[in-house]
LUMSEVO-659099 format. One record per atom (N, C-alpha, C): residue number from 1; atom name; x, y, z. Coordinates in Angstrom, 1 decimal, padded with zeros to 4 digits. Each point is the difference from the previous one (the first is absolute). Last residue first. Example, Ala and Ser with C-alpha at 12.3 -4.5 7.8 and 13.67 -1.06 7.14 Angstrom:
<atom seq="2" atom="N" xx="012.8" yy="-002.2" zz="007.1"/>
<atom seq="2" atom="CA" xx="000.9" yy="001.1" zz="000.0"/>
<atom seq="2" atom="C" xx="-000.8" yy="001.1" zz="000.8"/>
<atom seq="1" atom="N" xx="000.3" yy="-005.7" zz="-000.1"/>
<atom seq="1" atom="CA" xx="-000.9" yy="001.2" zz="000.0"/>
<atom seq="1" atom="C" xx="000.9" yy="001.2" zz="000.0"/>
END
This chain:
<atom seq="109" atom="N" xx="058.8" yy="105.4" zz="101.7"/>
<atom seq="109" atom="CA" xx="-000.5" yy="-001.2" zz="000.6"/>
<atom seq="109" atom="C" xx="-000.5" yy="000.3" zz="001.4"/>
<atom seq="108" atom="N" xx="001.8" yy="003.4" zz="-002.7"/>
<atom seq="108" atom="CA" xx="-000.8" yy="-000.7" zz="-001.0"/>
<atom seq="108" atom="C" xx="-000.6" yy="-001.3" zz="000.6"/>
<atom seq="107" atom="N" xx="003.2" yy="003.5" zz="001.7"/>
<atom seq="107" atom="CA" xx="-001.3" yy="000.0" zz="000.5"/>
<atom seq="107" atom="C" xx="-001.0" yy="-000.7" zz="-001.0"/>
<atom seq="106" atom="N" xx="005.0" yy="000.4" zz="000.1"/>
<atom seq="106" atom="CA" xx="-000.7" yy="001.0" zz="-000.8"/>
<atom seq="106" atom="C" xx="-001.5" yy="000.1" zz="000.4"/>
<atom seq="105" atom="N" xx="002.8" yy="-003.1" zz="002.2"/>
<atom seq="105" atom="CA" xx="000.5" yy="001.3" zz="000.3"/>
<atom seq="105" atom="C" xx="-000.7" yy="001.1" zz="-000.9"/>
<atom seq="104" atom="N" xx="-001.1" yy="-004.5" zz="-000.7"/>
<atom seq="104" atom="CA" xx="-000.5" yy="000.4" zz="001.3"/>
<atom seq="104" atom="C" xx="000.5" yy="001.4" zz="000.3"/>
<atom seq="103" atom="N" xx="001.7" yy="-002.1" zz="-003.8"/>
<atom seq="103" atom="CA" xx="-001.4" yy="000.4" zz="-000.2"/>
<atom seq="103" atom="C" xx="-000.7" yy="000.5" zz="001.3"/>
<atom seq="102" atom="N" xx="004.5" yy="-001.6" zz="000.3"/>
<atom seq="102" atom="CA" xx="-000.1" yy="001.2" zz="-000.8"/>
<atom seq="102" atom="C" xx="-001.4" yy="000.5" zz="-000.2"/>
<atom seq="101" atom="N" xx="000.7" yy="-004.2" zz="002.1"/>
<atom seq="101" atom="CA" xx="000.4" yy="001.1" zz="000.9"/>
<atom seq="101" atom="C" xx="000.0" yy="001.4" zz="-000.7"/>
<atom seq="100" atom="N" xx="-001.0" yy="-004.0" zz="-002.5"/>
<atom seq="100" atom="CA" xx="-001.0" yy="000.3" zz="001.0"/>
<atom seq="100" atom="C" xx="000.3" yy="001.2" zz="000.9"/>
<atom seq="99" atom="N" xx="003.3" yy="-001.5" zz="-003.1"/>
<atom seq="99" atom="CA" xx="-001.1" yy="000.6" zz="-000.7"/>
<atom seq="99" atom="C" xx="-001.1" yy="000.4" zz="001.0"/>
<atom seq="98" atom="N" xx="003.6" yy="-002.4" zz="001.7"/>
<atom seq="98" atom="CA" xx="000.4" yy="001.3" zz="-000.3"/>
<atom seq="98" atom="C" xx="-001.1" yy="000.8" zz="-000.7"/>
<atom seq="97" atom="N" xx="-000.6" yy="-004.6" zz="000.9"/>
<atom seq="97" atom="CA" xx="000.0" yy="000.8" zz="001.2"/>
<atom seq="97" atom="C" xx="000.4" yy="001.4" zz="-000.2"/>
<atom seq="96" atom="N" xx="000.1" yy="-003.1" zz="-003.6"/>
<atom seq="96" atom="CA" xx="-001.4" yy="000.4" zz="000.4"/>
<atom seq="96" atom="C" xx="000.0" yy="000.8" zz="001.3"/>
<atom seq="95" atom="N" xx="004.3" yy="-001.5" zz="-001.5"/>
<atom seq="95" atom="CA" xx="-000.6" yy="000.9" zz="-000.9"/>
<atom seq="95" atom="C" xx="-001.5" yy="000.4" zz="000.4"/>
<atom seq="94" atom="N" xx="002.6" yy="-003.2" zz="002.6"/>
<atom seq="94" atom="CA" xx="000.5" yy="001.4" zz="000.1"/>
<atom seq="94" atom="C" xx="-000.8" yy="000.9" zz="-000.9"/>
<atom seq="93" atom="N" xx="-000.8" yy="-004.8" zz="000.2"/>
<atom seq="93" atom="CA" xx="-000.4" yy="000.7" zz="001.3"/>
<atom seq="93" atom="C" xx="000.4" yy="001.5" zz="-000.1"/>
<atom seq="92" atom="N" xx="001.1" yy="-002.8" zz="-003.6"/>
<atom seq="92" atom="CA" xx="-001.5" yy="-000.1" zz="000.1"/>
<atom seq="92" atom="C" xx="-000.5" yy="000.6" zz="001.3"/>
<atom seq="91" atom="N" xx="004.6" yy="-000.5" zz="-000.7"/>
<atom seq="91" atom="CA" xx="-000.5" yy="001.1" zz="-000.8"/>
<atom seq="91" atom="C" xx="-001.5" yy="000.1" zz="000.0"/>
<atom seq="90" atom="N" xx="002.3" yy="-003.7" zz="001.9"/>
<atom seq="90" atom="CA" xx="000.1" yy="001.2" zz="000.9"/>
<atom seq="90" atom="C" xx="-000.5" yy="001.2" zz="-000.7"/>
<atom seq="89" atom="N" xx="000.1" yy="-003.8" zz="-002.6"/>
<atom seq="89" atom="CA" xx="-001.0" yy="-000.2" zz="001.1"/>
<atom seq="89" atom="C" xx="000.1" yy="001.2" zz="001.0"/>
<atom seq="88" atom="N" xx="003.2" yy="-000.2" zz="-003.5"/>
<atom seq="88" atom="CA" xx="-001.4" yy="000.4" zz="-000.5"/>
<atom seq="88" atom="C" xx="-001.0" yy="-000.2" zz="001.1"/>
<atom seq="87" atom="N" xx="004.3" yy="-001.5" zz="001.0"/>
<atom seq="87" atom="CA" xx="-000.1" yy="001.5" zz="000.0"/>
<atom seq="87" atom="C" xx="-001.3" yy="000.5" zz="-000.6"/>
<atom seq="86" atom="N" xx="000.7" yy="-004.6" zz="000.1"/>
<atom seq="86" atom="CA" xx="-000.1" yy="000.5" zz="001.3"/>
<atom seq="86" atom="C" xx="-000.1" yy="001.5" zz="000.0"/>
<atom seq="85" atom="N" xx="000.9" yy="-002.1" zz="-004.1"/>
<atom seq="85" atom="CA" xx="-001.4" yy="-000.2" zz="000.4"/>
<atom seq="85" atom="C" xx="-000.2" yy="000.5" zz="001.5"/>
<atom seq="84" atom="N" xx="004.4" yy="000.1" zz="-001.6"/>
<atom seq="84" atom="CA" xx="-000.8" yy="001.0" zz="-000.7"/>
<atom seq="84" atom="C" xx="-001.5" yy="-000.1" zz="000.3"/>
<atom seq="83" atom="N" xx="003.0" yy="-003.2" zz="001.7"/>
<atom seq="83" atom="CA" xx="000.2" yy="001.2" zz="000.7"/>
<atom seq="83" atom="C" xx="-000.8" yy="001.1" zz="-000.7"/>
<atom seq="82" atom="N" xx="000.0" yy="-004.2" zz="-002.1"/>
<atom seq="82" atom="CA" xx="-000.8" yy="000.0" zz="001.3"/>
<atom seq="82" atom="C" xx="000.2" yy="001.3" zz="000.8"/>
<atom seq="81" atom="N" xx="002.5" yy="-000.6" zz="-003.9"/>
<atom seq="81" atom="CA" xx="-001.4" yy="000.2" zz="-000.4"/>
<atom seq="81" atom="C" xx="-000.9" yy="000.0" zz="001.3"/>
<atom seq="80" atom="N" xx="004.6" yy="-001.1" zz="000.4"/>
<atom seq="80" atom="CA" xx="-000.2" yy="001.4" zz="-000.2"/>
<atom seq="80" atom="C" xx="-001.4" yy="000.4" zz="-000.4"/>
<atom seq="79" atom="N" xx="001.2" yy="-004.5" zz="000.5"/>
<atom seq="79" atom="CA" xx="-000.2" yy="000.6" zz="001.3"/>
<atom seq="79" atom="C" xx="-000.1" yy="001.5" zz="-000.1"/>
<atom seq="78" atom="N" xx="001.0" yy="-002.4" zz="-003.9"/>
<atom seq="78" atom="CA" xx="-001.4" yy="-000.4" zz="000.5"/>
<atom seq="78" atom="C" xx="-000.3" yy="000.7" zz="001.3"/>
<atom seq="77" atom="N" xx="004.4" yy="000.4" zz="-001.9"/>
<atom seq="77" atom="CA" xx="-001.0" yy="000.8" zz="-000.7"/>
<atom seq="77" atom="C" xx="-001.4" yy="-000.3" zz="000.5"/>
<atom seq="76" atom="N" xx="005.1" yy="-000.4" zz="001.6"/>
<atom seq="76" atom="CA" xx="-001.2" yy="-000.6" zz="000.5"/>
<atom seq="76" atom="C" xx="-001.2" yy="000.7" zz="-000.6"/>
<atom seq="75" atom="N" xx="005.1" yy="000.9" zz="000.0"/>
<atom seq="75" atom="CA" xx="-000.7" yy="-000.6" zz="-001.2"/>
<atom seq="75" atom="C" xx="-001.2" yy="-000.9" zz="000.4"/>
<atom seq="74" atom="N" xx="002.9" yy="002.9" zz="002.8"/>
<atom seq="74" atom="CA" xx="000.1" yy="-001.4" zz="000.2"/>
<atom seq="74" atom="C" xx="-000.6" yy="-000.8" zz="-001.2"/>
<atom seq="73" atom="N" xx="-000.2" yy="004.8" zz="000.1"/>
<atom seq="73" atom="CA" xx="001.4" yy="-000.4" zz="000.1"/>
<atom seq="73" atom="C" xx="000.2" yy="-001.5" zz="000.1"/>
<atom seq="72" atom="N" xx="-004.3" yy="001.7" zz="000.3"/>
<atom seq="72" atom="CA" xx="000.5" yy="000.1" zz="-001.4"/>
<atom seq="72" atom="C" xx="001.4" yy="-000.3" zz="-000.1"/>
<atom seq="71" atom="N" xx="-001.9" yy="000.1" zz="004.2"/>
<atom seq="71" atom="CA" xx="-000.5" yy="-001.2" zz="-000.7"/>
<atom seq="71" atom="C" xx="000.4" yy="000.1" zz="-001.5"/>
<atom seq="70" atom="N" xx="001.0" yy="003.7" zz="002.7"/>
<atom seq="70" atom="CA" xx="000.7" yy="-001.1" zz="000.5"/>
<atom seq="70" atom="C" xx="-000.3" yy="-001.3" zz="-000.8"/>
<atom seq="69" atom="N" xx="-002.5" yy="003.9" zz="-000.8"/>
<atom seq="69" atom="CA" xx="001.3" yy="000.0" zz="-000.7"/>
<atom seq="69" atom="C" xx="000.9" yy="-001.1" zz="000.5"/>
<atom seq="68" atom="N" xx="-004.2" yy="000.4" zz="002.0"/>
<atom seq="68" atom="CA" xx="-000.2" yy="-000.3" zz="-001.4"/>
<atom seq="68" atom="C" xx="001.4" yy="000.0" zz="-000.7"/>
<atom seq="67" atom="N" xx="-000.2" yy="001.2" zz="004.6"/>
<atom seq="67" atom="CA" xx="-000.3" yy="-001.4" zz="-000.2"/>
<atom seq="67" atom="C" xx="-000.1" yy="-000.3" zz="-001.5"/>
<atom seq="66" atom="N" xx="000.3" yy="004.5" zz="001.1"/>
<atom seq="66" atom="CA" xx="001.3" yy="-000.7" zz="000.3"/>
<atom seq="66" atom="C" xx="-000.1" yy="-001.5" zz="-000.2"/>
<atom seq="65" atom="N" xx="-004.0" yy="002.4" zz="-000.4"/>
<atom seq="65" atom="CA" xx="000.9" yy="000.4" zz="-001.1"/>
<atom seq="65" atom="C" xx="001.4" yy="-000.7" zz="000.2"/>
<atom seq="64" atom="N" xx="-003.2" yy="-000.3" zz="003.4"/>
<atom seq="64" atom="CA" xx="-000.3" yy="-000.9" zz="-001.1"/>
<atom seq="64" atom="C" xx="000.9" yy="000.3" zz="-001.2"/>
<atom seq="63" atom="N" xx="000.3" yy="002.8" zz="003.7"/>
<atom seq="63" atom="CA" xx="000.6" yy="-001.3" zz="000.3"/>
<atom seq="63" atom="C" xx="-000.3" yy="-001.0" zz="-001.1"/>
<atom seq="62" atom="N" xx="-002.1" yy="004.2" zz="000.0"/>
<atom seq="62" atom="CA" xx="001.4" yy="000.1" zz="-000.5"/>
<atom seq="62" atom="C" xx="000.7" yy="-001.3" zz="000.3"/>
<atom seq="61" atom="N" xx="-004.4" yy="000.9" zz="001.6"/>
<atom seq="61" atom="CA" xx="000.1" yy="-000.7" zz="-001.3"/>
<atom seq="61" atom="C" xx="001.4" yy="000.1" zz="-000.6"/>
<atom seq="60" atom="N" xx="-001.4" yy="002.5" zz="003.8"/>
<atom seq="60" atom="CA" xx="000.3" yy="-001.3" zz="000.4"/>
<atom seq="60" atom="C" xx="000.2" yy="-000.9" zz="-001.2"/>
<atom seq="59" atom="N" xx="-001.6" yy="004.4" zz="-000.4"/>
<atom seq="59" atom="CA" xx="001.5" yy="000.0" zz="000.3"/>
<atom seq="59" atom="C" xx="000.4" yy="-001.4" zz="000.3"/>
<atom seq="58" atom="N" xx="-004.6" yy="000.6" zz="-000.6"/>
<atom seq="58" atom="CA" xx="000.7" yy="000.2" zz="-001.3"/>
<atom seq="58" atom="C" xx="001.6" yy="000.0" zz="000.2"/>
<atom seq="57" atom="N" xx="-002.8" yy="-000.2" zz="003.8"/>
<atom seq="57" atom="CA" xx="-000.1" yy="-001.3" zz="-000.7"/>
<atom seq="57" atom="C" xx="000.8" yy="000.2" zz="-001.4"/>
<atom seq="56" atom="N" xx="-000.4" yy="003.8" zz="002.6"/>
<atom seq="56" atom="CA" xx="000.9" yy="-000.9" zz="000.6"/>
<atom seq="56" atom="C" xx="000.0" yy="-001.3" zz="-000.7"/>
<atom seq="55" atom="N" xx="-003.0" yy="003.2" zz="-001.5"/>
<atom seq="55" atom="CA" xx="001.3" yy="000.5" zz="-000.2"/>
<atom seq="55" atom="C" xx="001.1" yy="-001.0" zz="000.6"/>
<atom seq="54" atom="N" xx="-004.7" yy="-000.6" zz="000.8"/>
<atom seq="54" atom="CA" xx="000.4" yy="-000.4" zz="-001.4"/>
<atom seq="54" atom="C" xx="001.4" yy="000.5" zz="-000.3"/>
<atom seq="53" atom="N" xx="-001.6" yy="001.2" zz="004.3"/>
<atom seq="53" atom="CA" xx="000.0" yy="-001.5" zz="-000.2"/>
<atom seq="53" atom="C" xx="000.4" yy="-000.4" zz="-001.4"/>
<atom seq="52" atom="N" xx="-000.7" yy="004.5" zz="002.2"/>
<atom seq="52" atom="CA" xx="001.4" yy="-000.5" zz="-000.3"/>
<atom seq="52" atom="C" xx="000.0" yy="-001.4" zz="-000.4"/>
<atom seq="51" atom="N" xx="-004.1" yy="002.3" zz="001.2"/>
<atom seq="51" atom="CA" xx="000.7" yy="000.8" zz="-001.0"/>
<atom seq="51" atom="C" xx="001.3" yy="-000.5" zz="-000.5"/>
<atom seq="50" atom="N" xx="-002.8" yy="-001.8" zz="003.6"/>
<atom seq="50" atom="CA" xx="-000.3" yy="-000.6" zz="-001.4"/>
<atom seq="50" atom="C" xx="000.7" yy="000.8" zz="-001.1"/>
<atom seq="49" atom="N" xx="001.1" yy="-000.9" zz="005.3"/>
<atom seq="49" atom="CA" xx="-000.2" yy="001.1" zz="-000.9"/>
<atom seq="49" atom="C" xx="-000.1" yy="-000.6" zz="-001.4"/>
<atom seq="48" atom="N" xx="000.6" yy="-002.9" zz="003.8"/>
<atom seq="48" atom="CA" xx="-000.9" yy="001.0" zz="000.5"/>
<atom seq="48" atom="C" xx="-000.2" yy="001.2" zz="-000.9"/>
<atom seq="47" atom="N" xx="002.8" yy="-003.9" zz="-000.9"/>
<atom seq="47" atom="CA" xx="-001.4" yy="-000.4" zz="000.2"/>
<atom seq="47" atom="C" xx="-000.9" yy="001.1" zz="000.4"/>
<atom seq="46" atom="N" xx="004.6" yy="001.1" zz="-000.9"/>
<atom seq="46" atom="CA" xx="-000.5" yy="-000.8" zz="-001.1"/>
<atom seq="46" atom="C" xx="-001.4" yy="-000.4" zz="000.2"/>
<atom seq="45" atom="N" xx="002.1" yy="002.8" zz="003.3"/>
<atom seq="45" atom="CA" xx="000.3" yy="000.5" zz="-001.3"/>
<atom seq="45" atom="C" xx="-000.7" yy="-000.8" zz="-001.1"/>
<atom seq="44" atom="N" xx="-000.3" yy="-001.5" zz="004.6"/>
<atom seq="44" atom="CA" xx="-000.5" yy="001.4" zz="-000.1"/>
<atom seq="44" atom="C" xx="000.1" yy="000.5" zz="-001.5"/>
<atom seq="43" atom="N" xx="001.4" yy="-004.5" zz="001.1"/>
<atom seq="43" atom="CA" xx="-001.3" yy="000.2" zz="000.6"/>
<atom seq="43" atom="C" xx="-000.5" yy="001.4" zz="-000.3"/>
<atom seq="42" atom="N" xx="004.4" yy="-001.4" zz="-001.5"/>
<atom seq="42" atom="CA" xx="-001.0" yy="-000.9" zz="-000.5"/>
<atom seq="42" atom="C" xx="-001.4" yy="000.4" zz="000.4"/>
<atom seq="41" atom="N" xx="003.7" yy="002.6" zz="001.5"/>
<atom seq="41" atom="CA" xx="000.0" yy="000.0" zz="-001.5"/>
<atom seq="41" atom="C" xx="-001.2" yy="-000.9" zz="-000.5"/>
<atom seq="40" atom="N" xx="001.0" yy="000.0" zz="004.6"/>
<atom seq="40" atom="CA" xx="-000.7" yy="001.3" zz="-000.4"/>
<atom seq="40" atom="C" xx="-000.1" yy="000.0" zz="-001.5"/>
<atom seq="39" atom="N" xx="002.5" yy="-003.5" zz="001.7"/>
<atom seq="39" atom="CA" xx="-001.4" yy="-000.2" zz="000.4"/>
<atom seq="39" atom="C" xx="-000.8" yy="001.2" zz="-000.4"/>
<atom seq="38" atom="N" xx="004.7" yy="000.2" zz="-000.4"/>
<atom seq="38" atom="CA" xx="-000.7" yy="-000.8" zz="-001.1"/>
<atom seq="38" atom="C" xx="-001.4" yy="-000.2" zz="000.3"/>
<atom seq="37" atom="N" xx="002.1" yy="004.2" zz="002.4"/>
<atom seq="37" atom="CA" xx="000.4" yy="-001.3" zz="-000.2"/>
<atom seq="37" atom="C" xx="-000.8" yy="-000.7" zz="-001.1"/>
<atom seq="36" atom="N" xx="001.7" yy="005.4" zz="001.4"/>
<atom seq="36" atom="CA" xx="-001.1" yy="-000.9" zz="-000.1"/>
<atom seq="36" atom="C" xx="000.6" yy="-001.4" zz="-000.1"/>
<atom seq="35" atom="N" xx="002.7" yy="003.9" zz="000.0"/>
<atom seq="35" atom="CA" xx="-000.7" yy="000.0" zz="001.3"/>
<atom seq="35" atom="C" xx="-001.2" yy="-001.0" zz="000.0"/>
<atom seq="34" atom="N" xx="002.9" yy="001.0" zz="-003.9"/>
<atom seq="34" atom="CA" xx="000.6" yy="-000.9" zz="001.0"/>
<atom seq="34" atom="C" xx="-000.7" yy="000.0" zz="001.3"/>
<atom seq="33" atom="N" xx="-001.0" yy="001.3" zz="-005.2"/>
<atom seq="33" atom="CA" xx="-000.6" yy="000.3" zz="001.3"/>
<atom seq="33" atom="C" xx="000.5" yy="-000.9" zz="001.1"/>
<atom seq="32" atom="N" xx="002.2" yy="-000.1" zz="-004.2"/>
<atom seq="32" atom="CA" xx="-000.8" yy="001.2" zz="-000.2"/>
<atom seq="32" atom="C" xx="-000.7" yy="000.4" zz="001.3"/>
<atom seq="31" atom="N" xx="003.0" yy="-003.9" zz="-000.2"/>
<atom seq="31" atom="CA" xx="000.7" yy="001.2" zz="-000.6"/>
<atom seq="31" atom="C" xx="-000.9" yy="001.2" zz="000.0"/>
<atom seq="30" atom="N" xx="-001.5" yy="-004.2" zz="002.0"/>
<atom seq="30" atom="CA" xx="001.4" yy="000.2" zz="000.4"/>
<atom seq="30" atom="C" xx="000.6" yy="001.3" zz="-000.5"/>
<atom seq="29" atom="N" xx="-004.5" yy="-001.5" zz="-001.1"/>
<atom seq="29" atom="CA" xx="000.1" yy="000.3" zz="001.5"/>
<atom seq="29" atom="C" xx="001.4" yy="000.1" zz="000.5"/>
<atom seq="28" atom="N" xx="-000.7" yy="-001.0" zz="-004.6"/>
<atom seq="28" atom="CA" xx="-000.8" yy="001.2" zz="000.3"/>
<atom seq="28" atom="C" xx="000.1" yy="000.4" zz="001.5"/>
<atom seq="27" atom="N" xx="002.0" yy="-004.1" zz="-001.7"/>
<atom seq="27" atom="CA" xx="000.7" yy="001.2" zz="-000.4"/>
<atom seq="27" atom="C" xx="-000.7" yy="001.3" zz="000.4"/>
<atom seq="26" atom="N" xx="-002.2" yy="-004.0" zz="000.8"/>
<atom seq="26" atom="CA" xx="001.2" yy="000.1" zz="000.9"/>
<atom seq="26" atom="C" xx="000.8" yy="001.2" zz="-000.4"/>
<atom seq="25" atom="N" xx="-003.7" yy="-001.0" zz="-002.7"/>
<atom seq="25" atom="CA" xx="-000.4" yy="000.5" zz="001.4"/>
<atom seq="25" atom="C" xx="001.1" yy="000.1" zz="000.9"/>
<atom seq="24" atom="N" xx="000.8" yy="-001.8" zz="-004.3"/>
<atom seq="24" atom="CA" xx="-000.3" yy="001.4" zz="-000.1"/>
<atom seq="24" atom="C" xx="-000.4" yy="000.6" zz="001.4"/>
<atom seq="23" atom="N" xx="000.6" yy="-004.6" zz="-000.2"/>
<atom seq="23" atom="CA" xx="001.3" yy="000.6" zz="-000.2"/>
<atom seq="23" atom="C" xx="-000.2" yy="001.5" zz="-000.1"/>
<atom seq="22" atom="N" xx="-003.8" yy="-002.7" zz="000.3"/>
<atom seq="22" atom="CA" xx="000.7" yy="000.1" zz="001.3"/>
<atom seq="22" atom="C" xx="001.4" yy="000.7" zz="-000.2"/>
<atom seq="21" atom="N" xx="-002.6" yy="-000.7" zz="-003.9"/>
<atom seq="21" atom="CA" xx="-000.7" yy="000.9" zz="001.0"/>
<atom seq="21" atom="C" xx="000.7" yy="000.2" zz="001.3"/>
<atom seq="20" atom="N" xx="001.7" yy="-003.1" zz="-003.2"/>
<atom seq="20" atom="CA" xx="000.3" yy="001.4" zz="-000.4"/>
<atom seq="20" atom="C" xx="-000.7" yy="001.0" zz="000.9"/>
<atom seq="19" atom="N" xx="-001.0" yy="-004.6" zz="000.5"/>
<atom seq="19" atom="CA" xx="001.3" yy="000.3" zz="000.5"/>
<atom seq="19" atom="C" xx="000.4" yy="001.4" zz="-000.3"/>
<atom seq="18" atom="N" xx="-004.0" yy="-001.3" zz="-001.8"/>
<atom seq="18" atom="CA" xx="-000.1" yy="000.0" zz="001.5"/>
<atom seq="18" atom="C" xx="001.3" yy="000.3" zz="000.6"/>
<atom seq="17" atom="N" xx="-000.1" yy="-000.6" zz="-004.6"/>
<atom seq="17" atom="CA" xx="-000.5" yy="001.4" zz="000.4"/>
<atom seq="17" atom="C" xx="-000.2" yy="000.0" zz="001.5"/>
<atom seq="16" atom="N" xx="001.3" yy="-004.2" zz="-001.8"/>
<atom seq="16" atom="CA" xx="001.0" yy="001.0" zz="-000.1"/>
<atom seq="16" atom="C" xx="-000.4" yy="001.4" zz="000.4"/>
<atom seq="15" atom="N" xx="-003.0" yy="-003.9" zz="-000.4"/>
<atom seq="15" atom="CA" xx="000.8" yy="000.1" zz="001.2"/>
<atom seq="15" atom="C" xx="001.0" yy="001.1" zz="000.0"/>
<atom seq="14" atom="N" xx="-002.7" yy="-001.2" zz="-003.8"/>
<atom seq="14" atom="CA" xx="-000.9" yy="000.5" zz="001.0"/>
<atom seq="14" atom="C" xx="000.8" yy="000.2" zz="001.3"/>
<atom seq="13" atom="N" xx="002.3" yy="-001.7" zz="-003.7"/>
<atom seq="13" atom="CA" xx="-000.5" yy="001.3" zz="-000.3"/>
<atom seq="13" atom="C" xx="-001.0" yy="000.6" zz="001.0"/>
<atom seq="12" atom="N" xx="001.5" yy="-004.5" zz="000.3"/>
<atom seq="12" atom="CA" xx="001.1" yy="000.9" zz="000.3"/>
<atom seq="12" atom="C" xx="-000.4" yy="001.4" zz="-000.3"/>
<atom seq="11" atom="N" xx="-003.1" yy="-003.1" zz="-001.2"/>
<atom seq="11" atom="CA" xx="000.1" yy="000.0" zz="001.4"/>
<atom seq="11" atom="C" xx="001.1" yy="000.9" zz="000.5"/>
<atom seq="10" atom="N" xx="-000.5" yy="-000.7" zz="-004.6"/>
<atom seq="10" atom="CA" xx="-001.1" yy="000.7" zz="000.5"/>
<atom seq="10" atom="C" xx="000.1" yy="000.1" zz="001.5"/>
<atom seq="9" atom="N" xx="003.2" yy="-002.5" zz="-002.3"/>
<atom seq="9" atom="CA" xx="000.2" yy="001.4" zz="-000.2"/>
<atom seq="9" atom="C" xx="-001.1" yy="000.9" zz="000.6"/>
<atom seq="8" atom="N" xx="-000.5" yy="-004.7" zz="000.1"/>
<atom seq="8" atom="CA" xx="001.1" yy="000.4" zz="000.8"/>
<atom seq="8" atom="C" xx="000.3" yy="001.5" zz="-000.1"/>
<atom seq="7" atom="N" xx="-003.3" yy="-002.0" zz="-002.9"/>
<atom seq="7" atom="CA" xx="-000.4" yy="000.1" zz="001.4"/>
<atom seq="7" atom="C" xx="001.1" yy="000.5" zz="001.0"/>
<atom seq="6" atom="N" xx="001.2" yy="-000.7" zz="-004.6"/>
<atom seq="6" atom="CA" xx="-000.9" yy="001.1" zz="000.2"/>
<atom seq="6" atom="C" xx="-000.5" yy="000.1" zz="001.4"/>
<atom seq="5" atom="N" xx="004.7" yy="-002.3" zz="-001.0"/>
<atom seq="5" atom="CA" xx="-001.4" yy="-000.3" zz="-000.3"/>
<atom seq="5" atom="C" xx="-000.8" yy="001.3" zz="000.3"/>
<atom seq="4" atom="N" xx="004.9" yy="-002.0" zz="000.8"/>
<atom seq="4" atom="CA" xx="-000.3" yy="000.9" zz="-001.1"/>
<atom seq="4" atom="C" xx="-001.4" yy="-000.3" zz="-000.5"/>
<atom seq="3" atom="N" xx="001.8" yy="-002.5" zz="003.6"/>
<atom seq="3" atom="CA" xx="000.1" yy="001.4" zz="000.4"/>
<atom seq="3" atom="C" xx="-000.4" yy="000.9" zz="-001.1"/>
<atom seq="2" atom="N" xx="-001.9" yy="-005.1" zz="000.8"/>
<atom seq="2" atom="CA" xx="001.0" yy="000.8" zz="-000.7"/>
<atom seq="2" atom="C" xx="000.0" yy="001.4" zz="000.5"/>
<atom seq="1" atom="N" xx="-001.5" yy="-004.5" zz="002.7"/>
<atom seq="1" atom="CA" xx="-000.5" yy="001.2" zz="-000.7"/>
<atom seq="1" atom="C" xx="001.2" yy="000.7" zz="-000.6"/>
END
């Protein structure tokens, strides 16, 4: 399998935000709230509070930006397209969730 392919970039684009999620969670429980642990971050803050879920997923997508520019540096244009597709897939979760939360907050739903 070639590394410069759309499926490879797509898979890497799906995995990178997961790693970014754990990197952000580790920074959060080490620097901002050191009295908590990573289990609290995942279970209580991310899974337990829907208010912060889309914000945390959006911050996790910063890892895709780093991956995108790394692939650009390595001149892997097809893999870059896969990363963009993965980011769009995450966007298909983030945007409707934000819209539904806002409409619920206004009492329209």
